[in-house]
N, C-alpha and C positions, 0 to 999 in steps of 0.2 A: 504494500500500500504506500502510495506517495503522499506524504504529508507536507504542509507548508513548512518552510525552514524553521520558524519559531517553534512550532509544535513538535517537529522532529527533534530539535535541540532539547525541548522540555522532556520528551520521552527518553532521549539518550542520557541526559544528565541524571535522571531518576534511576535508570537502569545501571548506571555506573556509580551510583551513590555519591555523586559529586555535588555536595550541598551548595558550595559557593557558586558554581556555574549554574546550578538550578535556580538560585536566587537571582542571578543575572538575567534570567528570562522575564523578570517582573519589573514593573515601574516602581519608583521610590515610594509611592503612596498606595501600592497594591493591597488588596484585602483578600484573605483566604478563609473560607468556611469549610471545616472538616471535623467530623466526629463531634458535632455540636459546639464547637469552639470557633472563635474568630481571631484571626491573627492579622495585625495591621502593620504595614511597612516592612522593609527588607530585613530589619533586625529580628522582629518577631517571626517572620516567615523562615528565616535561617534557623532559629531555635526550634521551630515546629518541624522542619524537614530533617534536621539533624536527629531529633528525638525519634521521629517516625522511622528514619533509616536504621537507627540503632535497634529499635524495638521490633520492627516488622520485616526488615530486609526485603522490602517489596520491589517487584519489577513489574513492568506493564508491557502488554502485547497489544498494540492498537488493532481494533476490529473495524472501526468506522470513524470517519470524521466528516462533520458538516459545518459549514461556515456561512453566515449571512450577516451583512452589515458589519458591525464590530463585535459580533458574538460567534463563538465556535463551541461545538460539543464534540469531545473526544470520547468515544466508547472504547474501553480497553479491558482486557482480562488482566486482573492484578493478582499476582501470587506472592506469597511470602510466609512469614512465621506468625500468622494470625489465624484465629478460628474461622473455619469456612473456606480457607484458601483452596483453590483460586476463586475469586469473585469477579463478576462483570460490574464495573463501575463507570459512571459518567463524570467527566471533568468538564464543567460548564465554564468556559473561558470568556472573560470580557477583555477585548483587545484594544490597545491604544498605542500609537506610535511604534508599531512593530514589537510591542512587548505585552505581557499579560498584566492587566490592570485589576482583574478580579478572577478568583477561582472558587468554584463551589463544587465539592465532591459529593456525589449522590450514588446510592446503590440501586 
């Protein structure tokens, strides 16, 4: 599956557990919603992804990607060290200036 450059980089940095490069995919004021919590700005997003990488060692296999206007939805099979693995999750992306401005992870 061919993904837009930003989305491909988002997936690659997650699969390589490269937290710093992962955060570089986001705007300075980005907001992430995951597991009932909200993380605002690059510093909080970095802490969130470092913790998630350590706890879950998750990787994603893209299944589908749709984009319209400034929004994208990545559907991916996510596997790792969490109950129910693998799961199919949706990553709802708000896009701005070729970066992710918001991310909401749903199951």
